[in-house]
N, CA, C and O atoms as a printed pandas DataFrame, in Angstrom:
     atom_number atom_name residue_name chain_id  residue_number  x_coord  y_coord  z_coord
0              1         N          ALA        A               1  -10.842  -41.384  -24.559
1              2        CA          ALA        A               1  -10.931  -39.969  -24.857
2              3         C          ALA        A               1  -11.712  -39.281  -23.752
3              4         O          ALA        A               1  -12.701  -39.813  -23.246
4              5         N          ALA        A               2  -11.256  -38.098  -23.386
5              6        CA          ALA        A               2  -11.924  -37.341  -22.330
6              7         C          ALA        A               2  -13.188  -36.704  -22.885
7              8         O          ALA        A               2  -13.232  -36.254  -24.030
8              9         N          MET        A               3  -14.210  -36.679  -22.044
9             10        CA          MET        A               3  -15.474  -36.073  -22.464
10            11         C          MET        A               3  -15.398  -34.564  -22.289
11            12         O          MET        A               3  -14.894  -34.077  -21.277
12            13         N          ALA        A               4  -15.888  -33.840  -23.255
13            14        CA          ALA        A               4  -15.923  -32.379  -23.159
14            15         C          ALA        A               4  -17.081  -31.968  -22.259
15            16         O          ALA        A               4  -18.130  -32.612  -22.248
16            17         N          ALA        A               5  -16.882  -30.903  -21.512
17            18        CA          ALA        A               5  -17.928  -30.411  -20.624
18            19         C          ALA        A               5  -19.090  -29.863  -21.447
19            20         O          ALA        A               5  -18.891  -29.160  -22.437
20            21         N          GLN        A               6  -20.284  -30.193  -21.027
21            22        CA          GLN        A               6  -21.479  -29.696  -21.697
22            23         C          GLN        A               6  -21.731  -28.250  -21.286
23            24         O          GLN        A               6  -21.507  -27.898  -20.128
24            25         N          PRO        A               7  -22.186  -27.411  -22.196
25            26        CA          PRO        A               7  -22.501  -26.024  -21.828
26            27         C          PRO        A               7  -23.562  -25.992  -20.729
27            28         O          PRO        A               7  -24.570  -26.694  -20.809
28            29         N          GLY        A               8  -23.335  -25.190  -19.724
29            30        CA          GLY        A               8  -24.277  -25.065  -18.619
30            31         C          GLY        A               8  -24.102  -26.122  -17.547
31            32         O          GLY        A               8  -24.781  -26.079  -16.521
32            33         N          ALA        A               9  -23.192  -27.081  -17.767
33            34        CA          ALA        A               9  -22.974  -28.114  -16.762
34            35         C          ALA        A               9  -22.201  -27.528  -15.589
35            36         O          ALA        A               9  -21.341  -26.665  -15.768
36            37         N          THR        A              10  -22.512  -27.999  -14.398
37            38        CA          THR        A              10  -21.811  -27.511  -13.214
38            39         C          THR        A              10  -20.623  -28.403  -12.926
39            40         O          THR        A              10  -20.629  -29.596  -13.227
40            41         N          VAL        A              11  -19.615  -27.807  -12.342
41            42        CA          VAL        A              11  -18.427  -28.559  -11.972
42            43         C          VAL        A              11  -18.603  -28.996  -10.530
43            44         O          VAL        A              11  -18.894  -28.169   -9.666
44            45         N          ASP        A              12  -18.433  -30.258  -10.261
45            46        CA          ASP        A              12  -18.604  -30.768   -8.906
46            47         C          ASP        A              12  -17.286  -30.636   -8.156
47            48         O          ASP        A              12  -16.342  -31.390   -8.396
48            49         N          LEU        A              13  -17.235  -29.675   -7.252
49            50        CA          LEU        A              13  -16.048  -29.503   -6.423
50            51         C          LEU        A              13  -16.206  -30.345   -5.168
51            52         O          LEU        A              13  -17.294  -30.442   -4.601
52            53         N          GLY        A              14  -15.127  -30.938   -4.752
53            54        CA          GLY        A              14  -15.163  -31.659   -3.502
54            55         C          GLY        A              14  -15.295  -30.686   -2.344
55            56         O          GLY        A              14  -15.125  -29.479   -2.517
56            57         N          VAL        A              15  -15.595  -31.207   -1.169
57            58        CA          VAL        A              15  -15.762  -30.354    0.012
58            59         C          VAL        A              15  -14.471  -29.604    0.294
59            60         O          VAL        A              15  -14.508  -28.417    0.620
60            61         N          TYR        A              16  -13.343  -30.267    0.176
61            62        CA          TYR        A              16  -12.066  -29.609    0.450
62            63         C          TYR        A              16  -11.816  -28.476   -0.535
63            64         O          TYR        A              16  -11.411  -27.384   -0.139
64            65         N          ASP        A              17  -12.058  -28.734   -1.828
65            66        CA          ASP        A              17  -11.832  -27.705   -2.842
66            67         C          ASP        A              17  -12.731  -26.496   -2.613
67            68         O          ASP        A              17  -12.288  -25.355   -2.748
68            69         N          ARG        A              18  -13.992  -26.744   -2.268
69            70        CA          ARG        A              18  -14.926  -25.653   -2.030
70            71         C          ARG        A              18  -14.462  -24.829   -0.831
71            72         O          ARG        A              18  -14.489  -23.599   -0.876
72            73         N          PHE        A              19  -14.040  -25.495    0.234
73            74        CA          PHE        A              19  -13.540  -24.788    1.417
74            75         C          PHE        A              19  -12.288  -24.004    1.063
75            76         O          PHE        A              19  -12.113  -22.872    1.514
76            77         N          HIS        A              20  -11.422  -24.596    0.262
77            78        CA          HIS        A              20  -10.164  -23.953   -0.122
78            79         C          HIS        A              20  -10.426  -22.672   -0.916
79            80         O          HIS        A              20   -9.760  -21.660   -0.694
80            81         N          VAL        A              21  -11.385  -22.706   -1.834
81            82        CA          VAL        A              21  -11.727  -21.523   -2.626
82            83         C          VAL        A              21  -12.262  -20.428   -1.714
83            84         O          VAL        A              21  -11.879  -19.267   -1.857
84            85         N          HIS        A              22  -13.140  -20.779   -0.781
85            86        CA          HIS        A              22  -13.696  -19.778    0.139
86            87         C          HIS        A              22  -12.622  -19.223    1.061
87            88         O          HIS        A              22  -12.636  -18.036    1.386
88            89         N          ALA        A              23  -11.703  -20.061    1.478
89            90        CA          ALA        A              23  -10.613  -19.589    2.335
90            91         C          ALA        A              23   -9.729  -18.609    1.572
91            92         O          ALA        A              23   -9.283  -17.607    2.132
92            93         N          GLN        A              24   -9.474  -18.892    0.302
93            94        CA          GLN        A              24   -8.679  -17.971   -0.515
94            95         C          GLN        A              24   -9.402  -16.639   -0.699
95            96         O          GLN        A              24   -8.776  -15.581   -0.628
96            97         N          MET        A              25  -10.713  -16.682   -0.935
97            98        CA          MET        A              25  -11.487  -15.446   -1.097
98            99         C          MET        A              25  -11.466  -14.624    0.185
99           100         O          MET        A              25  -11.285  -13.408    0.137
100          101         N          GLU        A              26  -11.649  -15.273    1.329
101          102        CA          GLU        A              26  -11.621  -14.553    2.606
102          103         C          GLU        A              26  -10.252  -13.935    2.839
103          104         O          GLU        A              26  -10.152  -12.819    3.348
104          105         N          HIS        A              27   -9.200  -14.651    2.471
105          106        CA          HIS        A              27   -7.846  -14.119    2.631
106          107         C          HIS        A              27   -7.659  -12.873    1.774
107          108         O          HIS        A              27   -7.128  -11.870    2.252
108          109         N          LEU        A              28   -8.086  -12.924    0.519
109          110        CA          LEU        A              28   -7.968  -11.760   -0.366
110          111         C          LEU        A              28   -8.804  -10.592    0.135
111          112         O          LEU        A              28   -8.377   -9.440    0.057
112          113         N          GLN        A              29   -9.996  -10.888    0.649
113          114        CA          GLN        A              29  -10.872   -9.827    1.119
114          115         C          GLN        A              29  -10.327   -9.151    2.366
115          116         O          GLN        A              29  -10.558   -7.958    2.563
116          117         N          THR        A              30   -9.614   -9.878    3.208
117          118        CA          THR        A              30   -9.007   -9.239    4.378
118          119         C          THR        A              30   -7.723   -8.514    4.000
119          120         O          THR        A              30   -7.373   -7.510    4.621
120          121         N          LYS        A              31   -7.019   -9.010    2.988
121          122        CA          LYS        A              31   -5.750   -8.406    2.595
122          123         C          LYS        A              31   -5.951   -7.122    1.799
123          124         O          LYS        A              31   -5.230   -6.146    2.002
124          125         N          TYR        A              32   -6.921   -7.119    0.897
125          126        CA          TYR        A              32   -7.162   -5.973    0.025
126          127         C          TYR        A              32   -8.549   -5.407    0.295
127          128         O          TYR        A              32   -9.556   -6.083    0.084
128          129         N          HIS        A              33   -8.595   -4.169    0.762
129          130        CA          HIS        A              33   -9.861   -3.546    1.156
130          131         C          HIS        A              33  -10.854   -3.468   -0.003
131          132         O          HIS        A              33  -12.045   -3.703    0.197
132          133         N          GLY        A              34  -10.400   -3.152   -1.179
133          134        CA          GLY        A              34  -11.275   -2.935   -2.316
134          135         C          GLY        A              34  -11.980   -4.169   -2.840
135          136         O          GLY        A              34  -12.898   -4.045   -3.651
136          137         N          THR        A              35  -11.584   -5.358   -2.404
137          138        CA          THR        A              35  -12.224   -6.573   -2.895
138          139         C          THR        A              35  -13.531   -6.857   -2.186
139          140         O          THR        A              35  -14.273   -7.755   -2.582
140          141         N          GLY        A              36  -13.819   -6.098   -1.139
141          142        CA          GLY        A              36  -15.093   -6.255   -0.447
142          143         C          GLY        A              36  -15.124   -7.475    0.442
143          144         O          GLY        A              36  -14.090   -8.050    0.780
144          145         N          GLY        A              37  -16.312   -7.852    0.808
145          146        CA          GLY        A              37  -16.504   -9.000    1.675
146          147         C          GLY        A              37  -17.949   -9.451    1.573
147          148         O          GLY        A              37  -18.697   -8.999    0.705
148          149         N          ALA        A              38  -18.330  -10.343    2.464
149          150        CA          ALA        A              38  -19.689  -10.877    2.433
150          151         C          ALA        A              38  -20.726   -9.801    2.729
151          152         O          ALA        A              38  -21.850   -9.870    2.232
152          153         N          ASP        A              39  -20.357   -8.812    3.532
153          154        CA          ASP        A              39  -21.310   -7.770    3.915
154          155         C          ASP        A              39  -21.182   -6.496    3.077
155          156         O          ASP        A              39  -21.793   -5.481    3.410
156          157         N          THR        A              40  -20.404   -6.531    2.004
157          158        CA          THR        A              40  -20.229   -5.366    1.136
158          159         C          THR        A              40  -21.442   -5.219    0.225
159          160         O          THR        A              40  -21.830   -6.161   -0.467
160          161         N          SER        A              41  -22.035   -4.030    0.232
161          162        CA          SER        A              41  -23.204   -3.796   -0.622
162          163         C          SER        A              41  -22.756   -3.528   -2.058
163          164         O          SER        A              41  -21.582   -3.273   -2.326
164          165         N          LYS        A              42  -23.714   -3.591   -2.963
165          166        CA          LYS        A              42  -23.430   -3.325   -4.376
166          167         C          LYS        A              42  -22.922   -1.896   -4.543
167          168         O          LYS        A              42  -22.008   -1.649   -5.330
168          169         N          TRP        A              43  -23.517   -0.945   -3.799
169          170        CA          TRP        A              43  -23.108    0.459   -3.881
170          171         C          TRP        A              43  -21.671    0.641   -3.392
171          172         O          TRP        A              43  -20.890    1.349   -4.027
172          173         N          GLU        A              44  -21.313    0.008   -2.268
173          174        CA          GLU        A              44  -19.945    0.122   -1.747
174          175         C          GLU        A              44  -18.939   -0.459   -2.733
175          176         O          GLU        A              44  -17.877    0.120   -2.963
176          177         N          TRP        A              45  -19.278   -1.607   -3.313
177          178        CA          TRP        A              45  -18.371   -2.254   -4.262
178          179         C          TRP        A              45  -18.173   -1.371   -5.491
179          180         O          TRP        A              45  -17.044   -1.171   -5.938
180          181         N          ALA        A              46  -19.269   -0.843   -6.038
181          182        CA          ALA        A              46  -19.173    0.012   -7.223
182          183         C          ALA        A              46  -18.391    1.290   -6.916
183          184         O          ALA        A              46  -17.612    1.759   -7.746
184          185         N          THR        A              47  -18.601    1.851   -5.724
185          186        CA          THR        A              47  -17.870    3.051   -5.316
186          187         C          THR        A              47  -16.377    2.771   -5.243
187          188         O          THR        A              47  -15.571    3.583   -5.697
188          189         N          ASN        A              48  -16.001    1.627   -4.677
189          190        CA          ASN        A              48  -14.582    1.255   -4.608
190          191         C          ASN        A              48  -13.982    1.122   -6.004
191          192         O          ASN        A              48  -12.867    1.585   -6.244
192          193         N          ILE        A              49  -14.708    0.494   -6.921
193          194        CA          ILE        A              49  -14.213    0.309   -8.285
194          195         C          ILE        A              49  -14.012    1.658   -8.961
195          196         O          ILE        A              49  -12.973    1.895   -9.576
196          197         N          HIS        A              50  -14.996    2.539   -8.850
197          198        CA          HIS        A              50  -14.888    3.863   -9.474
198          199         C          HIS        A              50  -13.727    4.662   -8.885
199          200         O          HIS        A              50  -12.972    5.300   -9.619
200          201         N          ARG        A              51  -13.587    4.625   -7.567
201          202        CA          ARG        A              51  -12.503    5.381   -6.931
202          203         C          ARG        A              51  -11.140    4.820   -7.311
203          204         O          ARG        A              51  -10.200    5.578   -7.550
204          205         N          ASP        A              52  -11.027    3.501   -7.368
205          206        CA          ASP        A              52   -9.760    2.893   -7.782
206          207         C          ASP        A              52   -9.403    3.310   -9.208
207          208         O          ASP        A              52   -8.244    3.599   -9.503
208          209         N          THR        A              53  -10.397    3.340  -10.083
209          210        CA          THR        A              53  -10.164    3.733  -11.469
210          211         C          THR        A              53   -9.695    5.177  -11.555
211          212         O          THR        A              53   -8.723    5.479  -12.248
212          213         N          MET        A              54  -10.386    6.070  -10.851
213          214        CA          MET        A              54  -10.008    7.491  -10.878
214          215         C          MET        A              54   -8.622    7.700  -10.272
215          216         O          MET        A              54   -7.835    8.496  -10.785
216          217         N          ALA        A              55   -8.320    6.995   -9.189
217          218        CA          ALA        A              55   -7.000    7.110   -8.567
218          219         C          ALA        A              55   -5.914    6.626   -9.522
219          220         O          ALA        A              55   -4.822    7.192   -9.562
220          221         N          SER        A              56   -6.210    5.587  -10.284
221          222        CA          SER        A              56   -5.251    5.095  -11.268
222          223         C          SER        A              56   -5.027    6.129  -12.365
223          224         O          SER        A              56   -3.894    6.344  -12.794
224          225         N          HIS        A              57   -6.103    6.772  -12.820
225          226        CA          HIS        A              57   -5.966    7.820  -13.837
226          227         C          HIS        A              57   -5.087    8.952  -13.321
227          228         O          HIS        A              57   -4.187    9.413  -14.024
228          229         N          VAL        A              58   -5.346    9.401  -12.097
229          230        CA          VAL        A              58   -4.590   10.515  -11.515
230          231         C          VAL        A              58   -3.127   10.121  -11.324
231          232         O          VAL        A              58   -2.236   10.957  -11.471
232          233         N          GLY        A              59   -2.878    8.867  -11.002
233          234        CA          GLY        A              59   -1.525    8.405  -10.730
234          235         C          GLY        A              59   -0.662    8.181  -11.956
235          236         O          GLY        A              59    0.555    8.041  -11.833
236          237         N          HIS        A              60   -1.257    8.145  -13.124
237          238        CA          HIS        A              60   -0.510    7.918  -14.357
238          239         C          HIS        A              60   -0.592    9.161  -15.238
239          240         O          HIS        A              60   -1.598    9.403  -15.905
240          241         N          TYR        A              61    0.474    9.934  -15.227
241          242        CA          TYR        A              61    0.472   11.217  -15.935
242          243         C          TYR        A              61    0.218   11.056  -17.429
243          244         O          TYR        A              61   -0.492   11.864  -18.027
244          245         N          THR        A              62    0.788   10.027  -18.032
245          246        CA          THR        A              62    0.612    9.867  -19.480
246          247         C          THR        A              62   -0.853    9.606  -19.829
247          248         O          THR        A              62   -1.334   10.059  -20.868
248          249         N          ARG        A              63   -1.559    8.883  -18.973
249          250        CA          ARG        A              63   -2.981    8.644  -19.207
250          251         C          ARG        A              63   -3.758    9.954  -19.073
251          252         O          ARG        A              63   -4.655   10.237  -19.866
252          253         N          LEU        A              64   -3.399   10.759  -18.049
253          254        CA          LEU        A              64   -4.037   12.067  -17.887
254          255         C          LEU        A              64   -3.783   12.938  -19.115
255          256         O          LEU        A              64   -4.686   13.617  -19.603
256          257         N          ALA        A              65   -2.550   12.911  -19.606
257          258        CA          ALA        A              65   -2.213   13.714  -20.783
258          259         C          ALA        A              65   -3.019   13.255  -21.999
259          260         O          ALA        A              65   -3.455   14.080  -22.802
260          261         N          TYR        A              66   -3.215   11.962  -22.133
261          262        CA          TYR        A              66   -4.018   11.434  -23.238
262          263         C          TYR        A              66   -5.466   11.907  -23.128
263          264         O          TYR        A              66   -6.051   12.369  -24.107
264          265         N          PHE        A              67   -6.045   11.789  -21.916
265          266        CA          PHE        A              67   -7.420   12.252  -21.710
266          267         C          PHE        A              67   -7.532   13.747  -21.981
267          268         O          PHE        A              67   -8.504   14.205  -22.582
268          269         N          ALA        A              68   -6.525   14.513  -21.531
269          270        CA          ALA        A              68   -6.532   15.962  -21.740
270          271         C          ALA        A              68   -6.508   16.289  -23.233
271          272         O          ALA        A              68   -7.208   17.193  -23.689
272          273         N          LEU        A              69   -5.715   15.561  -23.973
273          274        CA          LEU        A              69   -5.644   15.773  -25.420
274          275         C          LEU        A              69   -6.986   15.459  -26.077
275          276         O          LEU        A              69   -7.461   16.215  -26.925
276          277         N          CYS        A              70   -7.593   14.345  -25.685
277          278        CA          CYS        A              70   -8.883   13.949  -26.267
278          279         C          CYS        A              70   -9.988   14.942  -25.928
279          280         O          CYS        A              70  -10.857   15.216  -26.756
280          281         N          GLU        A              71   -9.953   15.480  -24.712
281          282        CA          GLU        A              71  -11.000   16.400  -24.265
282          283         C          GLU        A              71  -10.672   17.861  -24.564
283          284         O          GLU        A              71  -11.488   18.748  -24.310
284          285         N          ASN        A              72   -9.483   18.108  -25.101
285          286        CA          ASN        A              72   -9.023   19.469  -25.381
286          287         C          ASN        A              72   -9.084   20.335  -24.116
287          288         O          ASN        A              72   -9.566   21.468  -24.142
288          289         N          GLU        A              73   -8.588   19.778  -23.026
289          290        CA          GLU        A              73   -8.551   20.450  -21.724
290          291         C          GLU        A              73   -7.121   20.404  -21.202
291          292         O          GLU        A              73   -6.338   19.553  -21.624
292          293         N          PRO        A              74   -6.769   21.312  -20.285
293          294        CA          PRO        A              74   -5.448   21.211  -19.650
294          295         C          PRO        A              74   -5.374   19.959  -18.765
295          296         O          PRO        A              74   -6.387   19.490  -18.247
296          297         N          VAL        A              75   -4.170   19.435  -18.604
297          298        CA          VAL        A              75   -3.976   18.239  -17.781
298          299         C          VAL        A              75   -4.461   18.496  -16.359
299          300         O          VAL        A              75   -5.074   17.622  -15.746
300          301         N          ALA        A              76   -4.192   19.690  -15.829
301          302        CA          ALA        A              76   -4.613   20.017  -14.462
302          303         C          ALA        A              76   -6.130   19.960  -14.320
303          304         O          ALA        A              76   -6.637   19.541  -13.279
304          305         N          ARG        A              77   -6.857   20.374  -15.349
305          306        CA          ARG        A              77   -8.328   20.334  -15.301
306          307         C          ARG        A              77   -8.828   18.900  -15.299
307          308         O          ARG        A              77   -9.757   18.570  -14.562
308          309         N          VAL        A              78   -8.228   18.046  -16.114
309          310        CA          VAL        A              78   -8.621   16.635  -16.163
310          311         C          VAL        A              78   -8.322   15.974  -14.823
311          312         O          VAL        A              78   -9.126   15.188  -14.321
312          313         N          ARG        A              79   -7.158   16.294  -14.241
313          314        CA          ARG        A              79   -6.800   15.752  -12.926
314          315         C          ARG        A              79   -7.813   16.196  -11.878
315          316         O          ARG        A              79   -8.268   15.388  -11.069
316          317         N          PHE        A              80   -8.165   17.478  -11.892
317          318        CA          PHE        A              80   -9.147   18.009  -10.955
318          319         C          PHE        A              80  -10.496   17.310  -11.126
319          320         O          PHE        A              80  -11.140   16.950  -10.141
320          321         N          ASN        A              81  -10.918   17.121  -12.367
321          322        CA          ASN        A              81  -12.194   16.441  -12.629
322          323         C          ASN        A              81  -12.179   15.003  -12.110
323          324         O          ASN        A              81  -13.179   14.525  -11.574
324          325         N          CYS        A              82  -11.051   14.316  -12.266
325          326        CA          CYS        A              82  -10.933   12.946  -11.749
326          327         C          CYS        A              82  -11.022   12.938  -10.227
327          328         O          CYS        A              82  -11.689   12.086   -9.641
328          329         N          LEU        A              83  -10.349   13.888   -9.594
329          330        CA          LEU        A              83  -10.400   13.970   -8.133
330          331         C          LEU        A              83  -11.811   14.301   -7.655
331          332         O          LEU        A              83  -12.272   13.756   -6.652
332          333         N          GLN        A              84  -12.494   15.189   -8.368
333          334        CA          GLN        A              84  -13.873   15.529   -8.001
334          335         C          GLN        A              84  -14.792   14.317   -8.166
335          336         O          GLN        A              84  -15.726   14.135   -7.385
336          337         N          ALA        A              85  -14.531   13.497   -9.172
337          338        CA          ALA        A              85  -15.363   12.319   -9.422
338          339         C          ALA        A              85  -15.200   11.263   -8.338
339          340         O          ALA        A              85  -16.018   10.349   -8.238
340          341         N          MET        A              86  -14.155   11.379   -7.527
341          342        CA          MET        A              86  -13.931   10.400   -6.460
342          343         C          MET        A              86  -14.776   10.693   -5.223
343          344         O          MET        A              86  -14.895    9.835   -4.349
344          345         N          ILE        A              87  -15.359   11.874   -5.130
345          346        CA          ILE        A              87  -16.093   12.243   -3.914
346          347         C          ILE        A              87  -17.310   11.346   -3.717
347          348         O          ILE        A              87  -17.406   10.672   -2.691
348          349         N          GLN        A              88  -18.222   11.319   -4.650
349          350        CA          GLN        A              88  -19.361   10.398   -4.604
350          351         C          GLN        A              88  -19.591    9.863   -6.013
351          352         O          GLN        A              88  -20.509   10.304   -6.705
352          353         N          PRO        A              89  -18.759    8.914   -6.439
353          354        CA          PRO        A              89  -18.823    8.458   -7.830
354          355         C          PRO        A              89  -20.130    7.766   -8.199
355          356         O          PRO        A              89  -20.512    7.753   -9.369
356          357         N          CYS        A              90  -20.810    7.198   -7.229
357          358        CA          CYS        A              90  -22.057    6.478   -7.518
358          359         C          CYS        A              90  -23.255    7.149   -6.861
359          360         O          CYS        A              90  -24.284    6.511   -6.639
360          361         N          GLY        A              91  -23.126    8.414   -6.553
361          362        CA          GLY        A              91  -24.224    9.118   -5.907
362          363         C          GLY        A              91  -24.217    8.910   -4.406
363          364         O          GLY        A              91  -23.286    8.336   -3.841
364          365         N          LYS        A              92  -25.279    9.391   -3.774
365          366        CA          LYS        A              92  -25.385    9.265   -2.323
366          367         C          LYS        A              92  -25.610    7.809   -1.952
367          368         O          LYS        A              92  -26.228    7.058   -2.707
368          369         N          PRO        A              93  -25.104    7.408   -0.784
369          370        CA          PRO        A              93  -25.310    6.013   -0.377
370          371         C          PRO        A              93  -26.783    5.733   -0.120
371          372         O          PRO        A              93  -27.505    6.598    0.376
372          373         N          PRO        A              94  -27.233    4.528   -0.454
373          374        CA          PRO        A              94  -28.635    4.187   -0.196
374          375         C          PRO        A              94  -28.884    4.087    1.304
375          376         O          PRO        A              94  -27.964    3.832    2.081
376          377         N          ALA        A              95  -30.126    4.289    1.699
377          378        CA          ALA        A              95  -30.482    4.183    3.118
378          379         C          ALA        A              95  -30.302    2.742    3.572
379          380         O          ALA        A              95  -30.700    1.799    2.888
380          381         N          ARG        A              96  -29.699    2.597    4.732
381          382        CA          ARG        A              96  -29.494    1.250    5.274
382          383         C          ARG        A              96  -30.738    0.792    6.018
383          384         O          ARG        A              96  -31.516    1.610    6.511
384          385         N          LYS        A              97  -30.918   -0.500    6.095
385          386        CA          LYS        A              97  -32.059   -1.050    6.826
386          387         C          LYS        A              97  -31.967   -0.697    8.303
387          388         O          LYS        A              97  -32.987   -0.475    8.956
388          389         N          ASP        A              98  -30.730   -0.643    8.840
389          390        CA          ASP        A              98  -30.527   -0.306   10.254
390          391         C          ASP        A              98  -31.035    1.103   10.538
391          392         O          ASP        A              98  -31.652    1.348   11.574
392          393         N          ASP        A              99  -30.771    2.045    9.601
393          394        CA          ASP        A              99  -31.156    3.439    9.792
394          395         C          ASP        A              99  -32.669    3.615    9.737
395          396         O          ASP        A              99  -33.214    4.490   10.411
396          397         N          MET        A             100  -33.347    2.800    8.949
397          398        CA          MET        A             100  -34.789    2.938    8.807
398          399         C          MET        A             100  -35.530    2.477   10.058
399          400         O          MET        A             100  -36.631    2.955   10.335
400          401         N          GLU        A             101  -34.941    1.557   10.814
401          402        CA          GLU        A             101  -35.604    1.028   12.000
402          403         C          GLU        A             101  -35.554    1.993   13.168
403          404         O          GLU        A             101  -36.387    1.908   14.069
404          405         N          ASP        A             102  -34.581    2.922   13.174
405          406        CA          ASP        A             102  -34.444    3.851   14.299
406          407         C          ASP        A             102  -35.541    4.869   14.345
407          408         O          ASP        A             102  -35.559    5.717   15.237
Protein backbone atom coordinates (compact mmCIF):
# COMPACT_ATOMS: atom_id res chain seq x y z
CA ALA A 1 0.00 0.00 0.00
CA ALA A 2 1.23 3.47 -0.84
CA MET A 3 1.94 5.80 2.04
CA ALA A 4 -0.11 8.98 2.18
CA ALA A 5 1.82 12.23 2.30
CA GLN A 6 2.02 13.77 5.75
CA PRO A 7 0.66 17.32 6.10
CA GLY A 8 3.50 19.82 5.85
CA ALA A 9 5.86 17.27 4.29
CA THR A 10 7.98 18.53 1.43
CA VAL A 11 8.13 16.81 -1.91
CA ASP A 12 11.66 15.92 -2.94
CA LEU A 13 12.09 16.92 -6.56
CA GLY A 14 15.06 15.65 -8.44
CA VAL A 15 17.53 18.14 -9.90
CA TYR A 16 16.11 17.62 -13.38
CA ASP A 17 12.51 18.16 -12.23
CA ARG A 18 13.45 21.32 -10.33
CA PHE A 19 15.29 22.69 -13.38
CA HIS A 20 12.36 21.74 -15.61
CA VAL A 21 9.86 23.62 -13.41
CA HIS A 22 12.06 26.74 -13.40
CA ALA A 23 12.54 26.52 -17.16
CA GLN A 24 8.77 26.34 -17.63
CA MET A 25 8.26 29.37 -15.35
CA GLU A 26 10.88 31.39 -17.24
CA HIS A 27 9.24 30.44 -20.53
CA LEU A 28 5.81 31.59 -19.30
CA GLN A 29 7.27 34.80 -17.88
CA THR A 30 8.90 35.70 -21.19
CA LYS A 31 5.82 34.71 -23.20
CA TYR A 32 3.21 36.52 -21.10
CA HIS A 33 4.08 39.97 -19.76
CA GLY A 34 1.56 39.89 -16.91
CA THR A 35 3.11 36.85 -15.23
CA GLY A 36 6.05 38.93 -14.07
CA GLY A 37 9.54 37.69 -13.50
CA ALA A 38 12.23 37.42 -10.88
CA ASP A 39 12.66 41.19 -10.74
CA THR A 40 8.92 42.03 -10.64
CA SER A 41 7.96 43.90 -7.48
CA LYS A 42 4.82 43.19 -5.48
CA TRP A 43 3.39 46.56 -6.60
CA GLU A 44 4.02 45.83 -10.31
CA TRP A 45 2.46 42.38 -10.01
CA ALA A 46 -0.63 43.70 -8.20
CA THR A 47 -0.97 46.52 -10.75
CA ASN A 48 -0.88 44.01 -13.62
CA ILE A 49 -3.55 41.87 -11.93
CA HIS A 50 -5.84 44.85 -11.33
CA ARG A 51 -5.41 46.15 -14.87
CA ASP A 52 -6.04 42.72 -16.38
CA THR A 53 -9.23 42.42 -14.32
CA MET A 54 -10.50 45.86 -15.35
CA ALA A 55 -9.65 45.20 -19.01
CA SER A 56 -11.59 41.94 -18.82
CA HIS A 57 -14.60 43.77 -17.36
CA VAL A 58 -14.49 46.39 -20.12
CA GLY A 59 -14.10 43.70 -22.78
CA HIS A 60 -17.19 41.75 -21.75
CA TYR A 61 -20.33 43.80 -22.32
CA THR A 62 -22.62 41.43 -20.44
CA ARG A 63 -20.45 41.71 -17.33
CA LEU A 64 -20.52 45.51 -17.64
CA ALA A 65 -24.30 45.39 -18.00
CA TYR A 66 -24.54 43.23 -14.87
CA PHE A 67 -22.36 45.65 -12.88
CA ALA A 68 -24.40 48.58 -14.21
CA LEU A 69 -27.62 46.92 -13.08
CA CYS A 70 -26.21 46.19 -9.61
CA GLU A 71 -24.88 49.74 -9.21
CA ASN A 72 -27.93 51.38 -10.82
CA GLU A 73 -25.62 53.24 -13.21
CA PRO A 74 -25.51 53.48 -17.01
CA VAL A 75 -23.24 50.95 -18.73
CA ALA A 76 -21.13 53.80 -20.13
CA ARG A 77 -20.49 55.13 -16.60
CA VAL A 78 -19.41 51.70 -15.33
CA ARG A 79 -17.12 51.32 -18.37
CA PHE A 80 -15.64 54.77 -17.72
CA ASN A 81 -15.09 53.93 -14.04
CA CYS A 82 -13.30 50.70 -15.00
CA LEU A 83 -11.06 52.57 -17.43
CA GLN A 84 -10.31 55.21 -14.79
CA ALA A 85 -9.42 52.46 -12.30
CA MET A 86 -6.74 51.22 -14.70
CA ILE A 87 -4.68 54.42 -14.43
CA GLN A 88 -3.13 53.73 -11.01
CA PRO A 89 -5.06 50.80 -9.54
CA CYS A 90 -2.65 50.31 -6.63
CA GLY A 91 -1.70 53.91 -6.02
CA LYS A 92 1.56 55.60 -6.85
CA PRO A 93 4.56 53.34 -7.37
CA PRO A 94 6.83 52.97 -4.35
CA ALA A 95 10.21 54.68 -4.44
CA ARG A 96 12.88 52.45 -5.89
CA LYS A 97 16.16 51.83 -4.13
CA ASP A 98 17.98 53.05 -7.27
CA ASP A 99 16.17 56.41 -7.10
CA MET A 100 17.02 56.94 -3.43
CA GLU A 101 20.76 56.57 -4.04
CA ASP A 102 20.88 59.38 -6.63
